[in-house]
N, C-alpha and C positions, 0 to 999 in steps of 0.2 A: 425776356425768355431766351434761353440759349438755343441756337440753331446750328445745324451742320450744313455747310455750303462749300462750294469751291471758291478758291481765291478770286477767280474772275467774277463770280456772282456777287461777291462782296465788294470788290474794288471798282467795278465799272459803273454802276448806277449812281454812286454817291460821291460827295465831296468830303474830304477829310482835312481836319486841322489838328495839329499837335499843339495843345495849349501850353502856355509858357510855364505853368506850374509842374509840367512833366519834364523829365530829363531830356535834354537835346541829344543829338546823335552821339552815341558812345561806343559803338562796336569797333573792334579792331581785328587784327589778324587772327586772334584766338577764336573769334566767332565767325569770321568771314570764310576761313578755309573750310570748316565743317559745312557751311552753307553751300559752297561750291561742290564739295564732295557729295552732298546730298543730291544736288541737281544731277550730277554725273551718275550716281547710283540709280536714281529713279528714271533717268533717260535710258540707261541700259535695261532696266526692268520693263519699262513700257514698250521698249522695242521688241521684247519677246512676248509680252503678255499685255493685251489691251484692256483687261478687266479693271473696273473702277477701284477694286480693293487693293490694287497695287500702287495707287496714287500716293504721292508725297503728302505728308501732313505738315502744313505750314503754320501751325500754331493757333493759339486762342486769342481772340480780340474782344475787348470791352469798349463799347461805344456809348456816347451820350449825346442825345439830340432831342429836338422838339418833335412832338407828334405831327406827322404829316410832312415833315421836312426831309430833304435828302442830304442835309448837311450834318456831319457828325464830328464831335471831338473824340480823339483816340485817347481813352483812359489807360488802356493796356494794349501793347502790341506795336507801339510806334517804331521800335528798333527794327523789327522784321519788315514792316511795310517800307520804311526808309531804305533799308538795305536792298530790297527788291527793286525799288524805284531807281536807286543808283546803278544797280546791275543792268536794268533795262536801258538806262541812259547810255551806258557803255555799249550795249548791244546795238543801239541806234547809231552810235558813232562808227562802229565797225561794219554795220550792214545797213545801208542807207534806207532801204525799204522797210525796215523794222520800226513800226509806228506804235507798238503796244503801249509804250510809256505814256503816250498822249491820252490814253484812255484812263489814266490815273490822275485824279485831281487832288493833289496833296500839297498842303501848305505847312511848312515846318514851323518851329517856334519863331516868334517875330524877329528875333535878333539874328536869325540865320537865313531869312528870306533873300536878302541881297546876295549873300554868299552862294546859295543854291542857284540863283539865277545866273551868276557869273560862271559857275561850273557848267550849267546847261548851255550857255552861249558859246563857251570854249569848245565843248564837245560837238555842238552842231556846226560850228564854223571851221574847226581845225581838220586838216588832213594829217600829214606826217608830223613828227616831232611833238606829239601830244604830251608825252611825259616831260619833255623840256618845258612846255608851256605850263603844265601843272606845277612843276617845280618852281618856276618863276612866280606863279601865283602864290605859292606858299611863302616865298621869300619877300614878295613885294606888296601884297595886299594889305590894305588898312582894315579889312573886314575879318581880322584874324581872331575868331573865337576858337577855343579848343575843339568844339564840335565841327566847325567849318574845316579845320585842319584834318580831323578824322574823316570827314566826307571826301576830301581830296585824296587822302591816303587810301580810302576804300576804292575809289575810282581807279587810282593807279594800280592797286593790287589786282583788280579785275582785268585791266588792260595787260598787265604782266602775265597773268594766267593765260590769256588768249595768245600772248606772244611766245609761249613755250618756256617761261621761266622755270628752271629745273626744280626748285623747291616747292612749287605751287601745283595744285591740280591742273591737269592739262585740258583746257577748254579749246574748242575748235570753232572757228568763225562759220564754217559751212554747216554747223549743227545748231546755230543760234535759234532757228525756228523751233527745233525740237526742245531746246532748253526752255524757251518761253512757253511751249505747250505743257511742259512739266509744271511750271509755275501756275499757269492759268487753270489747270485741272486739279491743282493741289487741294487736298481736304483742309478745311478750317472749321473751327467752332467760333461762333460769334454771339455775343450777348449785347442787346441794345436796350438802353434805358433812357427815359425822358426826364429823369430826376437826378440832379447832380449829387445829392446826398446818397441815394441808393447806389448809383454807379461807383461812388467812392468807397462805400462799404463792401460792395462786391469785389472791387480791386483789392481791398485789404484781405478779404477771405481767400482770394486766389493766390495772393503773393506773400503771405506770411506763413504758409504751410508747405514748406519744402522747396519752393521755387526761389532761386537765388536772387535776392535783391540787396542793394546796398543798405547799410544801417540807416542812412538818411532817408531813403525811400520808405523803409519800414516804419520809421518814426513818423514821417508825414502821414502815412496811411493810418497809423494808430491814432494820431491826433484827430484826423477827420472822422474816423469811426466813432470816437468818443463824443465828438460834437454831434454827429448824426443821432446817436442814441439818447443824448441828454439835453439837446437844445430844443427850445420851443420854436426856433426859426432856423432850422439846420442849413437850408440852402444859402442864406445870407452869411451865416457864420462860418460855414465851410469855405465860402468864397474868400473870407479874410485869410484863412490858412493858405488857400491856393495862391492868393496874391502875394503873400509873404514868400512862399517857396518859388514863385515865378521870379521874384527879385533875387532870391538866393541862387537859383540855377543860372540866371543870366550873369550875375557877378562872378560865379565860378567859371563859366565859359570864357569870360573876358579877362580873366586874371592870369592867363598863362604866362605873361611876361613879368608878373610881380615877383621879383627875386626872392622875397622873404618867405614865400610859400614853400620853396624847396620841393620836397616830396609830400607835403601836407595834403592828404586827401580831404575831400569834403566830410567824410566820416570822422576823420581826426579833428577837423575844425568843429564839428558838432560836439564831439566829446569835450573839447576845451571850452566851448560855449556853455555846456551844461555844468562843467566844473566851476566856471567863473560867474555865470549869470543866471542860467536856467530861465525862469519866467520873469526875471527882473527884480525878484525879491529875495534872492539867495543871500544868506549871511553866515553860513556855516558849511562844513563838509565840502571844502573846496577841492578835495582829492577824489571826489565821486562825480561821475562814474570812473572806475579805475581803468577801463579799457574802451577802445572804440567799438568793439563788438563782443559777442559772447555772453556768458552768464552774468558778468559784471560790466557789460557794455551799455551803450546809450539807450538802446531799445528797452532793455529790461529795467533800466533806471527810470525812464519816463513812464513805463507801464506801472511800476511800483508806486511812483508819485501820484499817478492818476487814481490808483486804487485807494490811496490814503486820503483823498479828498472827501469832505463830509457830505456835500450835496451836489446836485446836478449843476447848479450855477458855478460852483467852484471848479468843477471839472471843465466846463466850457471855457471859463475865463483862463484857467491854467493852460489849456490846449492852445488857445489863440495867442496868449502872451508868449509861450515858448516859441511859437512860429515867428511872431513879429520881432521878438528879441533876438532870435537867431539871424533874421535878416539884418538887424542892426549890427550884430557882431560881424557878419560878412562885410558890411559897409565899412566898419572900422578896419578890418584886416586888408580889404582890397583898395580902399580909397583914403581913409583918414591916416592910417599909419604910414603908407608911402609918402603922402603929402608932408606929414610932420617930419619924416625921415629926411626929406629933401631940405628941410630947414635946420635940422639938427640930427646928424647921423648916429647919435647915441641911441635913438629910437630903434634903429635896425641893429645896432651893435649889441644891445641887451638881448635881442632874440638870438644872436649868434652865441652869446655867452651862456644863456640858459633859456632855451626856447619854451619849455614847459611852464616854468614859473613866470616868465615874462609875458607870455600870451595871456595868462590869467590876469596878471597885473595890469596889462594894457587894455584888455577888454573891459575891465572895471574902470580904469582911470579915465579913458576917453569918454565914458558916460558921465563923468563928473567934472571934467575940465580938460585942461591941456597940460600933460605931464612935462612939457618943455619948460613951462613957467616955474619960477621959484625954486630952481635947482632940483626939482623932484627926479628927473630922469638921470641927472648926474649922481644923485644920492643913491638911487636904486642900483645903478651900475656898480658904484663903489662898494655898496653894501654887499652885493652878490660876490664881488671879488674877495672882500674880506672873509666872507663865509666860506668860499671855496678854498682859500689859502689855509684857513684854520682847520677846516675839515680834512684837507689833503695831508696835513701834518699830524694826523692821528687823533684829533679831538672828536672822537665819535660819541663821547659820553652823552647821556641824557638825550638820545636821539628822538624820543617821543616829544620831549620838550621843544626842541628846535623846530620840529614839524608843526607843532601847534602854534609856535610864534610866527611862522610864515602865514598860517591861517589868520592870525591876528592882524597881520599887515594887510591881507586882502580884505578882511572885515572892516578895517579902518577906512577903506575907500567906499563910501556910501553913495548909492545911486542918487544922482540929482544934487548932491552937496559938493562943496569944493574939496580940494585935495589937501587942505591944511592939516587935518588930523593924521593922515598917512605920513606927510612930510615930518611932522613932529615926532611920530612914533619911530620912524627910521633914525632920526637924530638921537633920540633917547637910547635906542639900542646901541648905536655906534659909540656914543660917549660913555656908555656904562651906567647911565641914569636909570635904566631899566634892563634887567637881565634877559638877554636873548636865550642863553642857556646857562645853567648854574656854573659850569666849569669854564665858560668862555669869557667871563668878565667883560672888560672894556674891549669891544670888538676892534676899535682902531689901534689901541696899544698892543693888544694880543697879536694882531696881524703883523705889526712892526717887529715885535719880539720874535715870532716864529719865522719870519722871513730871514732873519739873521741866524737864529739858532739852527735852522734846517737848511742852511746854505748848500750843504753837500747834496741834498736832493735835487736842487736846481742844476748844479754843475755836473752831476753824474747820473741822475735817475729821472729826468723830466719826461723821457719817452714813455708813453703808456698812460699819462695823465690826460684825461679828456678835456682839460682846460688849457693845455699847453698851446694849442692852435690859436686860442683867443689872444694870448699874450704876444705871440709872434705877429698876429694881425695888427694889434695896436702898435707894436714896435715899428712895423713898416709904415703905418700911417703917420706916426710921429716924425718919421724921417722922409716924408714927402711923397709916399705912395698914394695913389688914387684909390680910395676905398671902394668906389663904384666898380672899378676894373677888377679888383680882388674878389669882390662879392660875385660879380658876373662870371669870372673865369673859374673860381674855386668853389664858392658856396652855393650858387644858384640851384644846382641839381643835387645837392647833398653828396657831392663827390669828393669832399675834402679828405685829404690824407696827410700824413706827416712823413717827410722825406729825410733820410739821413744824408747830410751833405757829403761826409766821408762814409761811404757805404760800409755796412757791417760785413758784406761779402767780399770786401776788397782782397785781392790776392797779393802774394809776395812780390810778384813782378811789377805790380802797380806801385809798389813802394820804391821802385828803382833798384831792386836787388835781384839780379839775374840768377845767381847761383846761391840758393838758400843754404845748402849744406856747407859751403865755404864761408858764408857770411852770417851764420846762424846767430851769433851773439849780437851783431849789429841789428839784424832784423827783429830779434826778440825784444830788444830795447825799444825800438820804434813802435812795434806792435803793442807792447805793454802800455806805453804812454797813450797811444790812440784809444785802445780799448777802455782805459780808465775813465775816459770822458766821452766815449762814442754815443752814449745815450743822454748826454747833458743837453741843456737847451741851446747851447752854442753850436751844436752840430745838427740842429733840427731846423727844418724849413717847411713852410706851407707848400702843399702840392695837391694833386688829384690822384685818385686811385690809378688811372691809366698812365699818367706821367710817372708816378712812383714806380710802377711796374717796369716801364722802359728805362728809367734812369737809375734803377736800384743797384746796378753794378758799375764799377769803374771809378775814375777819379772825380773830384768835385767839379772840375772844368766841364765835364760831360753833362752836368745838370744845369749849366748856365742858360741854355736856350729856353728851358722850361721856366726858370725863374724870371727871365725877361718877359716871356709870354704872359705870365701871371701878374706882371707889374710889381714884382718884389724888388724895388729899387735899392734898398739898403743891403739886402742879401746879395744882389749882383755886385754892388760896390765892394763888399767885403770878400766874397768868394773868388772873384776874378784874380786875387793875389794868392790863392791857396794852390801854389804850384809845387812846393817842395815837401815831399812826404815827411821828412824829418821835422818840419814845422807845423804839421797838421794839428798835433796836440796843443801846441801853444796858440795857434790860430783859433781853435775851438774854445779854449779857455778865455782868450781875449773877447771873443764874441759873446760868450756866456756872461762875462763881466759887464759888457756893454748893455746887454738886454736887462740884466739885473739892476744896473744903475737907472735905466729908464723906468723899470717897474717901481723902484724905490722912490724916485723923484717925482714921477708924473702920475702914478696910480695910487700907491699905498699912502704916500704922504701928501695927498691932495687935500690938505686941511681946509682950504678956503671954502670948499663946498659945504662944509659942516658948520660954518660960522653964520 
């Protein structure tokens, strides 16, 4: 039954645990600044008017616990309670007689307990230089989950607000007791249940009707609701879903340093999981759901799938299988793929080449075997490259057919069986024994032919093609670059950009021509030669958005520091000799030919992997 209470009445008498199947701490500046503004607003109000109806509203809480117990799991409201707790820790640090936080008995998700205790100990023991110590904690700790990082950042933000940081709400140390009074007397609504299944359904009702939740949380709630409605043993079977999501959320929090995630959110991972695997029995429609959220997103997709089940047992089995298979997909992305990548970096390379298709491919492949074995990962990379080269050169014909053929590749990877069928299908497509698309014929021969026929595109128009970066990356690795450095410096945060070595905004004076009006003919000749190849692959280099912005003007030599920082050994070796503007066009052409020779010899004509 829902009750209206003050925050103090809720928080002081009971012990609270955030179960592992709930999201760990996720609030950032976007939520924390309004929280501080609310405290300041209601501090001002209560200063003028002491009536209860002026009190701050601190949210709704759903709790689950046994009858007669004072111990509860927080089903909804953990972000607000955790934020209040961190704020009170900072208050205690700044005002030593402020003991309110000790009246809160809060246990975070199990994998953040050690981290929270470290924060508490630092705040209780430290005098000055607290921000320095917190920064050192961020840099040095081995307990670095993403949620732990966010807790430290929240503490730092509160300390900065008390220190008068200009862009933050102005909190004052001598008013801490008043701020705490606002929190203690804040209105809350609370609903307590002693049945896990009922609490889960109430959470679903509250949080899928207008209150912003992530797509993953909405799907979790939907699965638990359907088990609650249809299961003969709802508590035990809901617990299976909760256990799966506990593993999912823990792996998400601990995966902050896994480079291949880039900016892949958990919602996007869920989308790829549903496209690739769903409940473990998927063998068609690998392009669905189309999006991470919205009308064609994951929640609506799962909702529709549940409605199509014929009886209650099918609904329950589907819900449990989706959760448990999603946990398995997270394990593949967070643990198995990085491990396999350390043995053969082509595993990570294909994710750089085509993340969407390769995630689906790998999520299925790792359920059936090891894609490193029997040349499968080499063939998959080479197949994707052939496809991209043919497609780039204008062979868009029969688009529906080639999409369906990718579907057939995914379908050939059958859960629990070996990868031979997929390996053979790729080989047949490549050799032309089976048509990938009617107009594409023999993929290997067609790629070779188009690579030569469309040579001009590589030399003059490679800029703007979304696969150019991949060829530049492979070119660097072939010439001794460390792939791990390039991934970490350029790819990890999806900040990759393409830099023009000879900038498109180069000025006449950069060409060594001081007086353009007197040397117009000479300048025009040089400029015409440069512009004819300025967008060719020989004038392009891997970079990041920030470096590209700062390096975009000036001579090639001004880009060398960035190239060295990114570990682009071959580009540095070549560009350090680009000193004479009258030679820029020839240097670009030489580099284009070097890159094309590499692509021809080491990628397109890598015949041994198809034998």
